[in-house]
The first five atom37 places (N, CA, C, CB, O) and aatype in JSON, in Angstrom:
{
  "aatype": [12, 18, 9, 10, 16, 19, 6, 3, 15, 13, 0, 15, 0, 8, 5, 10, 1, 7, 18, 15, 7, 11, 4, 6, 2, 10, 8, 7, 8, 2, 17, 1, 19, 19, 19, 15, 19, 1, 7, 6, 11, 10, 2, 3, 16, 7, 10, 10, 19, 3, 13, 7, 3, 10, 11, 11, 9, 10, 1, 0, 9, 10, 0, 3, 10, 3, 8, 1, 2, 10, 2, 6, 8, 14, 3, 13, 10, 16, 6, 2, 14, 15, 15, 6, 2, 9, 0, 0, 8, 9, 0, 1, 1, 18, 0, 3, 11, 10, 0, 14, 9, 14, 7, 14, 9, 13, 10, 6, 15, 9, 16, 19, 17, 6, 15, 3, 16, 15, 1, 4, 16, 18, 9, 14, 0, 1],
  "atom_mask": [
    [1, 1, 1, 1, 1],
    [1, 1, 1, 1, 1],
    [1, 1, 1, 1, 1],
    [1, 1, 1, 1, 1],
    [1, 1, 1, 1, 1],
    [1, 1, 1, 1, 1],
    [1, 1, 1, 1, 1],
    [1, 1, 1, 1, 1],
    [1, 1, 1, 1, 1],
    [1, 1, 1, 1, 1],
    [1, 1, 1, 1, 1],
    [1, 1, 1, 1, 1],
    [1, 1, 1, 1, 1],
    [1, 1, 1, 1, 1],
    [1, 1, 1, 1, 1],
    [1, 1, 1, 1, 1],
    [1, 1, 1, 1, 1],
    [1, 1, 1, 0, 1],
    [1, 1, 1, 1, 1],
    [1, 1, 1, 1, 1],
    [1, 1, 1, 0, 1],
    [1, 1, 1, 1, 1],
    [1, 1, 1, 1, 1],
    [1, 1, 1, 1, 1],
    [1, 1, 1, 1, 1],
    [1, 1, 1, 1, 1],
    [1, 1, 1, 1, 1],
    [1, 1, 1, 0, 1],
    [1, 1, 1, 1, 1],
    [1, 1, 1, 1, 1],
    [1, 1, 1, 1, 1],
    [1, 1, 1, 1, 1],
    [1, 1, 1, 1, 1],
    [1, 1, 1, 1, 1],
    [1, 1, 1, 1, 1],
    [1, 1, 1, 1, 1],
    [1, 1, 1, 1, 1],
    [1, 1, 1, 1, 1],
    [1, 1, 1, 0, 1],
    [1, 1, 1, 1, 1],
    [1, 1, 1, 1, 1],
    [1, 1, 1, 1, 1],
    [1, 1, 1, 1, 1],
    [1, 1, 1, 1, 1],
    [1, 1, 1, 1, 1],
    [1, 1, 1, 0, 1],
    [1, 1, 1, 1, 1],
    [1, 1, 1, 1, 1],
    [1, 1, 1, 1, 1],
    [1, 1, 1, 1, 1],
    [1, 1, 1, 1, 1],
    [1, 1, 1, 0, 1],
    [1, 1, 1, 1, 1],
    [1, 1, 1, 1, 1],
    [1, 1, 1, 1, 1],
    [1, 1, 1, 1, 1],
    [1, 1, 1, 1, 1],
    [1, 1, 1, 1, 1],
    [1, 1, 1, 1, 1],
    [1, 1, 1, 1, 1],
    [1, 1, 1, 1, 1],
    [1, 1, 1, 1, 1],
    [1, 1, 1, 1, 1],
    [1, 1, 1, 1, 1],
    [1, 1, 1, 1, 1],
    [1, 1, 1, 1, 1],
    [1, 1, 1, 1, 1],
    [1, 1, 1, 1, 1],
    [1, 1, 1, 1, 1],
    [1, 1, 1, 1, 1],
    [1, 1, 1, 1, 1],
    [1, 1, 1, 1, 1],
    [1, 1, 1, 1, 1],
    [1, 1, 1, 1, 1],
    [1, 1, 1, 1, 1],
    [1, 1, 1, 1, 1],
    [1, 1, 1, 1, 1],
    [1, 1, 1, 1, 1],
    [1, 1, 1, 1, 1],
    [1, 1, 1, 1, 1],
    [1, 1, 1, 1, 1],
    [1, 1, 1, 1, 1],
    [1, 1, 1, 1, 1],
    [1, 1, 1, 1, 1],
    [1, 1, 1, 1, 1],
    [1, 1, 1, 1, 1],
    [1, 1, 1, 1, 1],
    [1, 1, 1, 1, 1],
    [1, 1, 1, 1, 1],
    [1, 1, 1, 1, 1],
    [1, 1, 1, 1, 1],
    [1, 1, 1, 1, 1],
    [1, 1, 1, 1, 1],
    [1, 1, 1, 1, 1],
    [1, 1, 1, 1, 1],
    [1, 1, 1, 1, 1],
    [1, 1, 1, 1, 1],
    [1, 1, 1, 1, 1],
    [1, 1, 1, 1, 1],
    [1, 1, 1, 1, 1],
    [1, 1, 1, 1, 1],
    [1, 1, 1, 1, 1],
    [1, 1, 1, 0, 1],
    [1, 1, 1, 1, 1],
    [1, 1, 1, 1, 1],
    [1, 1, 1, 1, 1],
    [1, 1, 1, 1, 1],
    [1, 1, 1, 1, 1],
    [1, 1, 1, 1, 1],
    [1, 1, 1, 1, 1],
    [1, 1, 1, 1, 1],
    [1, 1, 1, 1, 1],
    [1, 1, 1, 1, 1],
    [1, 1, 1, 1, 1],
    [1, 1, 1, 1, 1],
    [1, 1, 1, 1, 1],
    [1, 1, 1, 1, 1],
    [1, 1, 1, 1, 1],
    [1, 1, 1, 1, 1],
    [1, 1, 1, 1, 1],
    [1, 1, 1, 1, 1],
    [1, 1, 1, 1, 1],
    [1, 1, 1, 1, 1],
    [1, 1, 1, 1, 1],
    [1, 1, 1, 1, 1],
    [1, 1, 1, 1, 1]
  ],
  "atom_positions": [
    [[-0.47, 77.49, 122.35], [0.81, 78.0, 122.82], [1.02, 79.39, 122.22], [1.98, 77.03, 122.44], [0.77, 79.62, 121.04]],
    [[1.47, 80.31, 123.07], [1.78, 81.67, 122.63], [3.27, 81.88, 122.78], [0.97, 82.74, 123.45], [3.87, 81.41, 123.75]],
    [[3.88, 82.58, 121.84], [5.28, 82.95, 121.93], [5.37, 84.46, 121.77], [6.15, 82.21, 120.84], [4.92, 85.02, 120.76]],
    [[5.95, 85.13, 122.76], [6.16, 86.57, 122.72], [7.65, 86.83, 122.57], [5.59, 87.27, 123.99], [8.47, 86.11, 123.13]],
    [[7.99, 87.87, 121.82], [9.39, 88.17, 121.53], [9.66, 89.66, 121.74], [9.75, 87.76, 120.09], [8.89, 90.52, 121.31]],
    [[10.77, 89.94, 122.41], [11.25, 91.32, 122.59], [12.73, 91.36, 122.22], [11.01, 91.83, 124.06], [13.4, 90.34, 122.19]],
    [[13.21, 92.56, 121.96], [14.63, 92.68, 121.65], [15.19, 93.99, 122.17], [14.87, 92.57, 120.15], [14.46, 94.95, 122.4]],
    [[16.5, 93.98, 122.35], [17.23, 95.16, 122.79], [18.67, 94.99, 122.33], [17.13, 95.35, 124.36], [18.98, 94.04, 121.62]],
    [[19.54, 95.9, 122.72], [20.92, 95.82, 122.27], [21.86, 96.36, 123.35], [21.11, 96.59, 120.96], [21.44, 97.03, 124.29]],
    [[23.13, 96.04, 123.18], [24.16, 96.59, 124.05], [25.47, 96.62, 123.26], [24.31, 95.75, 125.38], [25.61, 95.93, 122.25]],
    [[26.41, 97.41, 123.72], [27.72, 97.51, 123.09], [28.77, 97.07, 124.1], [28.0, 98.96, 122.58], [28.73, 97.45, 125.26]],
    [[29.71, 96.26, 123.63], [30.79, 95.82, 124.51], [31.97, 95.34, 123.7], [30.3, 94.71, 125.46], [31.89, 95.12, 122.49]],
    [[33.09, 95.18, 124.4], [34.3, 94.64, 123.81], [34.55, 93.25, 124.37], [35.52, 95.56, 124.06], [34.08, 92.92, 125.46]],
    [[35.3, 92.45, 123.63], [35.73, 91.15, 124.13], [36.87, 90.65, 123.27], [34.56, 90.13, 124.12], [37.17, 91.2, 122.22]],
    [[37.51, 89.59, 123.75], [38.49, 88.87, 122.97], [38.38, 87.4, 123.34], [39.94, 89.42, 123.22], [38.06, 87.07, 124.49]],
    [[38.64, 86.54, 122.4], [38.49, 85.11, 122.63], [39.85, 84.5, 122.98], [37.89, 84.42, 121.38], [40.74, 84.4, 122.14]],
    [[39.97, 84.1, 124.25], [41.19, 83.46, 124.72], [41.35, 82.09, 124.06], [41.19, 83.33, 126.26], [40.37, 81.35, 123.92]],
    [[42.56, 81.75, 123.67], [42.82, 80.45, 123.08], [42.39, 80.32, 121.63], [0.0, 0.0, 0.0], [42.47, 79.23, 121.06]],
    [[41.94, 81.4, 121.04], [41.49, 81.41, 119.65], [42.64, 81.88, 118.77], [40.23, 82.32, 119.47], [43.38, 82.79, 119.15]],
    [[42.79, 81.27, 117.62], [43.83, 81.68, 116.7], [43.18, 82.41, 115.52], [44.67, 80.46, 116.21], [42.6, 81.77, 114.65]],
    [[43.28, 83.71, 115.51], [42.65, 84.51, 114.45], [42.38, 85.91, 114.95], [0.0, 0.0, 0.0], [42.8, 86.29, 116.04]],
    [[41.66, 86.68, 114.13], [41.39, 88.08, 114.46], [40.71, 88.26, 115.81], [40.54, 88.7, 113.39], [40.97, 89.24, 116.52]],
    [[39.83, 87.33, 116.17], [39.02, 87.52, 117.38], [39.79, 87.29, 118.67], [37.84, 86.59, 117.34], [39.24, 87.45, 119.76]],
    [[41.09, 86.9, 118.56], [41.91, 86.81, 119.77], [42.31, 88.2, 120.24], [43.16, 85.94, 119.51], [42.71, 88.39, 121.39]],
    [[42.2, 89.18, 119.34], [42.49, 90.58, 119.69], [41.25, 91.24, 120.26], [43.01, 91.36, 118.45], [40.12, 90.89, 119.91]],
    [[41.46, 92.2, 121.15], [40.35, 92.95, 121.72], [39.62, 93.68, 120.6], [40.86, 93.95, 122.79], [40.23, 94.37, 119.79]],
    [[38.3, 93.51, 120.56], [37.47, 94.17, 119.54], [36.07, 94.34, 120.12], [37.44, 93.35, 118.19], [35.76, 93.77, 121.17]],
    [[35.23, 95.1, 119.46], [33.91, 95.38, 119.98], [32.79, 95.02, 119.02], [0.0, 0.0, 0.0], [32.99, 94.85, 117.82]],
    [[31.61, 94.91, 119.6], [30.4, 94.63, 118.83], [29.26, 95.49, 119.37], [30.04, 93.13, 118.89], [29.24, 95.87, 120.54]],
    [[28.32, 95.78, 118.5], [27.02, 96.27, 118.91], [26.1, 95.06, 118.85], [26.51, 97.48, 117.98], [25.59, 94.7, 117.79]],
    [[25.89, 94.44, 120.0], [25.14, 93.2, 120.09], [23.64, 93.47, 120.05], [25.5, 92.45, 121.38], [23.16, 94.42, 120.66]],
    [[22.92, 92.65, 119.34], [21.45, 92.68, 119.33], [20.98, 91.39, 119.99], [20.87, 92.82, 117.84], [21.47, 90.31, 119.68]],
    [[20.03, 91.5, 120.91], [19.56, 90.35, 121.66], [18.06, 90.22, 121.49], [19.93, 90.47, 123.16], [17.32, 91.17, 121.73]],
    [[17.61, 89.04, 121.06], [16.2, 88.75, 120.85], [15.8, 87.64, 121.82], [15.91, 88.34, 119.36], [16.42, 86.57, 121.84]],
    [[14.77, 87.89, 122.61], [14.3, 86.93, 123.62], [12.87, 86.54, 123.28], [14.38, 87.53, 125.06], [12.02, 87.39, 123.01]],
    [[12.61, 85.23, 123.3], [11.25, 84.72, 123.12], [10.86, 83.89, 124.34], [11.14, 83.87, 121.82], [11.65, 83.08, 124.83]],
    [[9.64, 84.11, 124.81], [9.08, 83.32, 125.91], [7.82, 82.65, 125.41], [8.79, 84.21, 127.16], [7.21, 83.08, 124.44]],
    [[7.43, 81.57, 126.11], [6.24, 80.84, 125.68], [5.37, 80.51, 126.89], [6.62, 79.55, 124.92], [5.84, 80.42, 128.02]],
    [[4.1, 80.33, 126.6], [3.15, 79.92, 127.63], [1.8, 79.65, 126.98], [0.0, 0.0, 0.0], [1.56, 80.0, 125.83]],
    [[0.93, 79.03, 127.74], [-0.38, 78.63, 127.22], [-1.54, 79.4, 127.82], [-0.6, 77.18, 127.47], [-2.59, 79.54, 127.18]],
    [[-1.36, 79.91, 129.02], [-2.5, 80.49, 129.75], [-2.42, 82.01, 129.75], [-2.54, 79.96, 131.19], [-1.43, 82.59, 130.21]],
    [[-3.45, 82.65, 129.24], [-3.53, 84.11, 129.27], [-4.1, 84.56, 130.6], [-4.39, 84.64, 128.1], [-4.88, 83.84, 131.23]],
    [[-3.72, 85.75, 131.03], [-4.27, 86.29, 132.27], [-5.66, 86.88, 132.03], [-3.32, 87.36, 132.87], [-6.18, 86.8, 130.91]],
    [[-6.25, 87.47, 133.05], [-7.61, 88.01, 132.94], [-7.71, 89.16, 131.94], [-8.07, 88.49, 134.3], [-8.81, 89.46, 131.45]],
    [[-6.6, 89.79, 131.62], [-6.58, 90.88, 130.64], [-6.42, 90.36, 129.22], [-5.46, 91.85, 130.96], [-6.55, 91.12, 128.26]],
    [[-6.15, 89.06, 129.08], [-5.94, 88.49, 127.76], [-4.5, 88.53, 127.31], [0.0, 0.0, 0.0], [-4.21, 88.44, 126.11]],
    [[-3.58, 88.65, 128.27], [-2.16, 88.7, 127.96], [-1.45, 87.48, 128.53], [-1.52, 89.99, 128.5], [-1.83, 86.97, 129.58]],
    [[-0.44, 87.02, 127.83], [0.44, 86.01, 128.41], [1.28, 86.69, 129.48], [1.34, 85.34, 127.32], [1.36, 86.21, 130.62]],
    [[1.9, 87.78, 129.12], [2.67, 88.64, 130.02], [2.81, 89.97, 129.3], [4.08, 88.01, 130.39], [2.8, 90.02, 128.07]],
    [[2.94, 91.03, 130.05], [3.09, 92.36, 129.47], [4.44, 92.49, 128.76], [2.95, 93.45, 130.56], [5.47, 92.15, 129.33]],
    [[4.43, 92.97, 127.5], [5.68, 93.18, 126.77], [6.62, 94.09, 127.56], [5.4, 93.78, 125.39], [7.83, 93.89, 127.55]],
    [[6.05, 95.08, 128.25], [6.87, 96.01, 129.04], [7.65, 95.29, 130.12], [0.0, 0.0, 0.0], [8.8, 95.64, 130.39]],
    [[7.04, 94.29, 130.75], [7.75, 93.51, 131.77], [8.89, 92.71, 131.16], [6.78, 92.57, 132.5], [9.97, 92.62, 131.74]],
    [[8.66, 92.12, 129.98], [9.71, 91.36, 129.31], [10.87, 92.26, 128.92], [9.14, 90.65, 128.07], [12.04, 91.88, 129.05]],
    [[10.56, 93.47, 128.43], [11.61, 94.42, 128.04], [12.4, 94.89, 129.25], [10.99, 95.62, 127.31], [13.62, 95.06, 129.18]],
    [[11.72, 95.11, 130.36], [12.37, 95.58, 131.58], [13.38, 94.55, 132.09], [11.31, 95.87, 132.67], [14.48, 94.91, 132.51]],
    [[13.02, 93.28, 132.05], [13.93, 92.22, 132.45], [15.17, 92.22, 131.55], [13.22, 90.84, 132.39], [16.3, 92.17, 132.03]],
    [[14.94, 92.3, 130.25], [16.06, 92.26, 129.31], [16.97, 93.47, 129.49], [15.53, 92.21, 127.87], [18.19, 93.32, 129.5]],
    [[16.4, 94.65, 129.64], [17.21, 95.86, 129.83], [18.11, 95.74, 131.06], [16.3, 97.09, 129.98], [19.28, 96.13, 131.02]],
    [[17.57, 95.19, 132.15], [18.35, 95.05, 133.38], [19.53, 94.09, 133.19], [17.45, 94.56, 134.53], [20.63, 94.35, 133.68]],
    [[19.3, 93.0, 132.49], [20.38, 92.04, 132.25], [21.44, 92.64, 131.34], [19.81, 90.75, 131.62], [22.64, 92.48, 131.6]],
    [[21.02, 93.32, 130.29], [21.97, 93.89, 129.34], [22.74, 95.07, 129.91], [21.25, 94.31, 128.08], [23.87, 95.34, 129.49]],
    [[22.15, 95.78, 130.87], [22.84, 96.91, 131.5], [24.14, 96.46, 132.16], [21.92, 97.58, 132.54], [25.11, 97.21, 132.22]],
    [[24.15, 95.21, 132.65], [25.34, 94.66, 133.29], [26.44, 94.32, 132.29], [24.97, 93.42, 134.08], [27.6, 94.15, 132.67]],
    [[26.09, 94.22, 131.01], [27.06, 93.87, 129.96], [27.46, 95.07, 129.11], [26.48, 92.79, 129.07], [28.47, 95.03, 128.4]],
    [[26.68, 96.13, 129.19], [26.84, 97.27, 128.29], [28.09, 98.09, 128.6], [25.61, 98.16, 128.38], [28.42, 98.34, 129.76]],
    [[28.79, 98.49, 127.54], [29.96, 99.38, 127.59], [31.01, 98.9, 128.57], [29.53, 100.78, 127.95], [31.46, 99.64, 129.45]],
    [[31.39, 97.63, 128.39], [32.47, 97.09, 129.21], [33.22, 96.04, 128.42], [31.92, 96.49, 130.53], [32.75, 95.56, 127.39]],
    [[34.4, 95.7, 128.91], [35.16, 94.59, 128.35], [34.61, 93.32, 128.99], [36.71, 94.75, 128.62], [34.78, 93.12, 130.19]],
    [[33.95, 92.48, 128.22], [33.3, 91.3, 128.78], [34.29, 90.32, 129.41], [32.51, 90.6, 127.7], [33.91, 89.55, 130.28]],
    [[35.54, 90.34, 128.98], [36.55, 89.47, 129.59], [36.8, 89.85, 131.05], [37.85, 89.54, 128.8], [37.32, 89.04, 131.81]],
    [[36.43, 91.07, 131.44], [36.6, 91.51, 132.82], [35.33, 91.34, 133.65], [37.04, 92.96, 132.85], [35.34, 91.62, 134.85]],
    [[34.25, 90.89, 133.04], [33.0, 90.62, 133.75], [33.22, 89.38, 134.62], [31.79, 90.41, 132.76], [33.85, 88.42, 134.17]],
    [[32.72, 89.38, 135.86], [32.95, 88.24, 136.75], [32.55, 86.88, 136.17], [32.22, 88.45, 138.02], [33.17, 85.87, 136.49]],
    [[31.53, 86.84, 135.34], [31.08, 85.57, 134.78], [31.9, 85.11, 133.57], [29.64, 85.69, 134.38], [31.71, 84.0, 133.07]],
    [[32.8, 85.97, 133.1], [33.62, 85.6, 131.93], [35.13, 85.67, 132.24], [33.29, 86.52, 130.76], [35.94, 85.79, 131.32]],
    [[35.48, 85.6, 133.5], [36.9, 85.64, 133.85], [37.63, 84.39, 133.36], [37.08, 85.8, 135.36], [38.8, 84.45, 133.0]],
    [[36.93, 83.26, 133.36], [37.55, 82.01, 132.89], [36.83, 81.45, 131.66], [37.56, 80.96, 134.01], [37.43, 80.71, 130.88]],
    [[35.57, 81.79, 131.5], [34.79, 81.33, 130.35], [34.89, 82.37, 129.24], [33.3, 81.07, 130.74], [34.7, 83.56, 129.5]],
    [[35.17, 81.95, 128.03], [35.27, 82.89, 126.91], [33.93, 83.59, 126.68], [35.71, 82.15, 125.64], [32.88, 82.95, 126.69]],
    [[33.95, 84.9, 126.46], [32.72, 85.63, 126.13], [32.38, 85.5, 124.64], [32.86, 87.11, 126.52], [32.28, 86.5, 123.93]],
    [[32.21, 84.28, 124.2], [31.79, 84.01, 122.81], [30.3, 84.3, 122.69], [32.12, 82.53, 122.4], [29.6, 84.44, 123.69]],
    [[29.83, 84.38, 121.47], [28.39, 84.58, 121.27], [27.59, 83.47, 121.95], [28.05, 84.62, 119.76], [26.55, 83.73, 122.55]],
    [[28.1, 82.24, 121.87], [27.42, 81.11, 122.47], [27.32, 81.26, 123.99], [28.14, 79.81, 122.13], [26.25, 81.06, 124.57]],
    [[28.44, 81.62, 124.62], [28.43, 81.76, 126.08], [27.67, 82.99, 126.54], [29.86, 81.83, 126.6], [27.06, 82.98, 127.61]],
    [[27.69, 84.05, 125.74], [26.89, 85.25, 126.08], [25.4, 84.91, 126.02], [27.23, 86.43, 125.1], [24.64, 85.31, 126.9]],
    [[24.99, 84.17, 124.99], [23.57, 83.78, 124.88], [23.15, 82.93, 126.07], [23.32, 83.01, 123.56], [22.08, 83.14, 126.64]],
    [[23.99, 81.96, 126.47], [23.66, 81.12, 127.62], [23.63, 81.93, 128.91], [24.67, 79.97, 127.75], [22.78, 81.69, 129.77]],
    [[24.54, 82.87, 129.05], [24.59, 83.76, 130.22], [23.29, 84.55, 130.35], [25.8, 84.73, 130.13], [22.69, 84.6, 131.42]],
    [[22.87, 85.16, 129.25], [21.63, 85.94, 129.26], [20.44, 85.02, 129.54], [21.44, 86.69, 127.9], [19.53, 85.4, 130.28]],
    [[20.43, 83.85, 128.95], [19.32, 82.9, 129.15], [19.18, 82.5, 130.62], [19.54, 81.65, 128.29], [18.06, 82.46, 131.13]],
    [[20.28, 82.2, 131.28], [20.21, 81.81, 132.7], [19.59, 82.93, 133.54], [21.61, 81.47, 133.24], [18.73, 82.68, 134.39]],
    [[20.03, 84.13, 133.31], [19.52, 85.27, 134.09], [18.05, 85.56, 133.75], [20.38, 86.52, 133.84], [17.25, 85.87, 134.64]],
    [[17.72, 85.45, 132.48], [16.35, 85.73, 132.07], [15.39, 84.7, 132.65], [16.24, 85.74, 130.54], [14.32, 85.05, 133.15]],
    [[15.76, 83.45, 132.6], [14.91, 82.38, 133.15], [14.68, 82.59, 134.64], [15.54, 80.98, 132.9], [13.57, 82.36, 135.14]],
    [[15.71, 83.03, 135.36], [15.56, 83.3, 136.8], [14.55, 84.41, 137.05], [16.91, 83.67, 137.42], [13.77, 84.34, 138.0]],
    [[14.56, 85.43, 136.2], [13.65, 86.57, 136.38], [12.22, 86.22, 135.95], [14.14, 87.78, 135.57], [11.26, 86.84, 136.42]],
    [[12.07, 85.24, 135.07], [10.73, 84.81, 134.64], [10.02, 83.99, 135.71], [10.83, 84.0, 133.35], [8.79, 84.0, 135.8]],
    [[10.79, 83.28, 136.51], [10.23, 82.32, 137.46], [9.1, 82.89, 138.33], [11.33, 81.81, 138.36], [8.09, 82.21, 138.51]],
    [[9.22, 84.11, 138.87], [8.13, 84.61, 139.73], [6.89, 85.11, 138.99], [8.65, 85.71, 140.57], [5.86, 85.37, 139.62]],
    [[6.96, 85.25, 137.66], [5.82, 85.77, 136.91], [4.76, 84.67, 136.81], [6.25, 86.26, 135.49], [5.09, 83.54, 136.41]],
    [[3.51, 84.97, 137.15], [2.47, 83.94, 137.04], [2.32, 83.46, 135.6], [1.13, 84.49, 137.55], [2.52, 84.23, 134.67]],
    [[1.97, 82.24, 135.44], [1.82, 81.74, 134.07], [1.36, 80.3, 134.01], [0.0, 0.0, 0.0], [0.15, 80.07, 134.01]],
    [[2.22, 79.36, 133.95], [3.67, 79.53, 133.89], [4.15, 80.02, 132.52], [4.36, 78.22, 134.23], [3.53, 79.78, 131.48]],
    [[5.28, 80.72, 132.57], [5.91, 81.26, 131.37], [7.34, 80.72, 131.32], [5.89, 82.84, 131.36], [8.04, 80.71, 132.33]],
    [[7.76, 80.28, 130.15], [9.07, 79.66, 130.0], [9.89, 80.4, 128.95], [8.93, 78.19, 129.63], [9.35, 80.96, 128.01]],
    [[11.19, 80.37, 129.14], [12.09, 80.92, 128.14], [12.12, 79.98, 126.95], [13.52, 81.14, 128.73], [12.45, 78.8, 127.1]],
    [[11.8, 80.48, 125.78], [11.81, 79.7, 124.54], [13.19, 79.73, 123.89], [10.75, 80.24, 123.56], [13.75, 78.69, 123.54]],
    [[13.75, 80.95, 123.73], [15.06, 81.06, 123.1], [15.65, 82.45, 123.32], [14.97, 80.76, 121.59], [14.95, 83.41, 123.61]],
    [[16.96, 82.5, 123.17], [17.71, 83.76, 123.18], [18.56, 83.75, 121.91], [18.61, 83.92, 124.5], [19.28, 82.79, 121.66]],
    [[18.48, 84.81, 121.12], [19.35, 84.94, 119.97], [20.22, 86.18, 120.17], [18.53, 85.04, 118.64], [19.73, 87.27, 120.43]],
    [[21.52, 85.98, 120.04], [22.5, 87.05, 120.2], [23.15, 87.28, 118.84], [23.57, 86.7, 121.3], [23.78, 86.38, 118.28]],
    [[23.0, 88.48, 118.32], [23.62, 88.88, 117.05], [24.89, 89.65, 117.37], [22.64, 89.74, 116.17], [24.83, 90.66, 118.08]],
    [[26.03, 89.2, 116.87], [27.25, 89.98, 117.06], [27.53, 90.88, 115.87], [28.44, 89.05, 117.3], [28.35, 91.8, 115.95]],
    [[26.85, 90.61, 114.76], [26.92, 91.48, 113.58], [25.64, 91.26, 112.78], [28.21, 91.18, 112.7], [24.8, 90.44, 113.15]],
    [[25.51, 91.99, 111.7], [24.32, 91.84, 110.86], [24.2, 90.47, 110.23], [24.33, 92.88, 109.77], [23.12, 90.06, 109.83]],
    [[25.32, 89.75, 110.16], [25.32, 88.47, 109.45], [25.7, 87.27, 110.33], [26.25, 88.54, 108.29], [25.78, 86.15, 109.84]],
    [[25.94, 87.5, 111.62], [26.38, 86.42, 112.5], [25.6, 86.44, 113.81], [27.89, 86.53, 112.79], [25.53, 87.45, 114.5]],
    [[25.01, 85.28, 114.13], [24.2, 85.2, 115.35], [24.27, 83.8, 115.93], [22.74, 85.59, 115.06], [24.63, 82.84, 115.25]],
    [[23.89, 83.71, 117.21], [23.8, 82.43, 117.9], [22.45, 82.38, 118.6], [24.97, 82.24, 118.92], [22.06, 83.33, 119.28]],
    [[21.73, 81.27, 118.44], [20.48, 81.07, 119.16], [20.68, 79.97, 120.2], [19.32, 80.7, 118.19], [21.16, 78.88, 119.89]],
    [[20.3, 80.28, 121.44], [20.38, 79.32, 122.55], [18.95, 78.94, 122.92], [21.15, 79.92, 123.79], [18.11, 79.8, 123.15]],
    [[18.69, 77.62, 122.98], [17.39, 77.11, 123.37], [17.59, 76.27, 124.63], [16.73, 76.27, 122.22], [18.25, 75.24, 124.59]],
    [[17.02, 76.71, 125.76], [17.21, 75.95, 127.01], [16.6, 74.56, 126.92], [16.61, 76.72, 128.19], [15.61, 74.34, 126.22]],
    [[17.2, 73.63, 127.63], [16.65, 72.27, 127.7], [15.26, 72.33, 128.33], [17.58, 71.32, 128.52], [15.01, 73.13, 129.24]],
    [[14.38, 71.49, 127.85], [13.02, 71.48, 128.39], [12.84, 70.35, 129.36], [12.0, 71.37, 127.28], [11.76, 70.18, 129.92]]
  ]
}
């Protein structure tokens, strides 16, 4: 089994509806996102998948979240844009983009860092 990992970042604002504390107020983060994929079969070049392709997928997903109020994003109008829900959101989109890549290649995990000391890892059901 091979596991490949790429990372990128985005900046956005959010507030947690129904939360009692500082995070109920609008505030921002510089989010760091780490994606790992897994697979067993290498292609004829000896690669599971090109790192550039994995980065391109991640950049496209994060571009939709970058420099915006996540509470106004269509996918977070009713669902809180918590670290947990952001990780699951990115995972769903990433898994969809992986599907056409020969392999098979599967999403192993998504880790979303909202600060240097706070992160959430989402592992899709197998």
